[in-house]
Each structure stands twice: as structure tokens, then as C-alpha cells.
C-alpha positions in Angstrom: -4.6 -5.5 -50.4 -1.4 -3.9 -49.1 -3.4 -1.2 -47.4 -5.5 -3.8 -45.6 -2.5 -5.6 -44.4 -0.8 -2.4 -43.2 -4.1 -1.4 -41.5 -4.4 -4.7 -39.6 -0.7 -4.6 -38.6 -1.2 -1.1 -37.2 -4.2 -2.2 -35.1 -2.2 -5.2 -33.7 0.7 -2.9 -32.8 -1.6 -0.4 -31.0 -3.3 -3.2 -29.1 0.0 -4.8 -28.1 1.4 -1.5 -26.9 -1.8 -0.9 -24.8 -1.5 -4.4 -23.2 2.1 -3.9 -22.4 1.4 -0.7 -20.3 -1.5 -2.2 -18.5 -1.2 -3.3 -14.9 -4.2 -5.6 -15.2 -2.0 -8.6 -14.4 -1.7 -7.3 -10.8 -4.4 -7.1 -8.1 -4.3 -3.4 -7.2 -6.9 -4.0 -4.5 -4.5 -6.2 -2.5 -1.2 -5.1 -1.1 1.5 -7.5 0.1 4.9 -7.2 1.7 8.0 -9.4 1.2 11.4 -9.0 2.7 14.4 -10.6 1.0 17.8 -10.3 -0.6 17.9 -8.5 -4.0 19.3 -11.1 -6.4 18.8 -9.2 -9.7 18.3 -5.5 -10.4 17.9 -3.8 -13.8 17.4 0.0 -13.9 16.5 0.1 -17.6 13.7 1.0 -19.9 10.8 0.2 -20.2 10.5 -0.9 -16.6 12.7 -1.3 -13.6 12.9 -5.0 -12.8 14.3 -6.8 -9.8 14.1 -10.2 -8.1 14.3 -11.0 -4.5 14.9 -14.2 -2.6 12.6 -14.5 0.4 13.3 -17.0 3.2 10.1 -18.3 4.7 9.6 -19.2 8.4 10.1 -22.9 7.6 13.4 -22.2 5.9 12.3 -22.6 2.3 13.1 -19.9 -0.2 10.7 -18.1 -2.6 11.9 -16.1 -5.6 9.9 -13.1 -6.3 9.9 -11.1 -9.6 9.3 -7.4 -9.1 8.2 -4.9 -11.7 8.2 -1.2 -11.4 7.6 1.9 -13.5 10.1 3.5 -15.9 13.4 4.8 -14.5 12.4 8.4 -15.2 9.7 8.2 -12.5 12.3 7.2 -9.9 14.6 10.0 -11.2 11.8 12.4 -10.3 11.8 11.1 -6.8 15.5 11.9 -6.6 16.6 8.2 -6.8 19.4 7.1 -9.1 20.1 3.6 -10.3 22.5 3.0 -7.4 20.1 3.5 -4.6 19.8 -0.3 -4.3 22.0 -3.1 -5.5 22.2 -6.8 -5.7 22.9 -8.3 -2.3 20.9 -5.6 -0.4 18.1 -6.7 1.9 14.9 -4.9 1.3 11.2 -5.1 2.0 9.1 -4.8 -1.1 5.5 -3.6 -0.8 3.4 -4.2 -3.8 0.4 -5.6 -5.7 0.5 -9.4 -6.3 0.1 -11.1 -9.6 -3.5 -12.1 -10.3 -2.3 -15.6 -11.5 -0.9 -16.5 -8.1 2.7 -16.5 -9.2 5.5 -15.0 -7.1 5.4 -11.7 -8.9 4.3 -8.2 -7.9 4.1 -4.6 -9.1 6.2 -2.5 -6.8 4.5 0.2 -4.7 7.3 0.9 -2.2 10.7 -0.2 -0.9 11.6 -0.1 2.7 15.2 -0.2 4.2 16.1 -2.6 7.0 15.2 0.1 9.6 11.7 0.4 8.0 12.2 3.8 6.3 10.2 4.2 3.1 12.8 4.7 0.4 10.8 4.8 -2.9 7.2 4.9 -4.0 5.8 4.7 -7.4 3.1 7.5 -7.8 0.8 5.1 -9.6 0.6 2.8 -6.6 -0.1 5.2 -3.7 -3.0 3.3 -2.4 -2.8 2.2 1.3 
């Protein structure tokens, strides 16, 4: 009986790990762009996370949750955790959440002058 329980728990753990690393929650066939102020930024494992506040044309504000790959991927691009900070204005290019929420998987970050600063290799579709 103990072996059956351990076996079932192992299957559940593997399935959970696979789901965690899936980007199926994002529409990788659609790319969007949002410009706003970075209100939260976490350069930590397992994913870099940030939030931006976007001011729409009518003056209302939207809060976007941004997910990126692991910090190691950005290290390989020569970027350290200080390349952006809370309070910076940035344009985030990415793949929107399939559920219609204000969340996206980051593909690139552009500076105020439009220069491409970072790009996750997994998301290099145009």
C-alpha cells in the first residue's frame, strides 16, 4: 500500500512540475506591447516577475503582471538584476494571457528611446 501511495505522489509531482514550466497559459501566436511604470520587480528563481502600471488614453490605469524566464537566461544576455528598477518606464513586448487577464509572458523590454534591451530566447517570434 505504501508503494502505491508513493507511486501516485511521484506521478502528481511530475505532472505539477511539467505544468509549472508550461507557457500554455499565454497566447504565443499574439504579441502585444504595453508601456508603463514598473511598480514591482523580482529578479529571483524560478521566474523573473514584474508589474507595470499602464495609463490608458482615457486616463484610467491598468496593472499588468509580467512573467519572464529564469534569471540565468538574462545573465547569459549580459543583463544583471539592476538593469531595470521600480519606477522606471519601460515598454514590455510579450504574449498575452489566454484568459484575458492583464498578464503576459515577456518577450522583450524597450527603453524610452525604443532600444531593445532584453529578449527571452524562447520568445523570439516576430
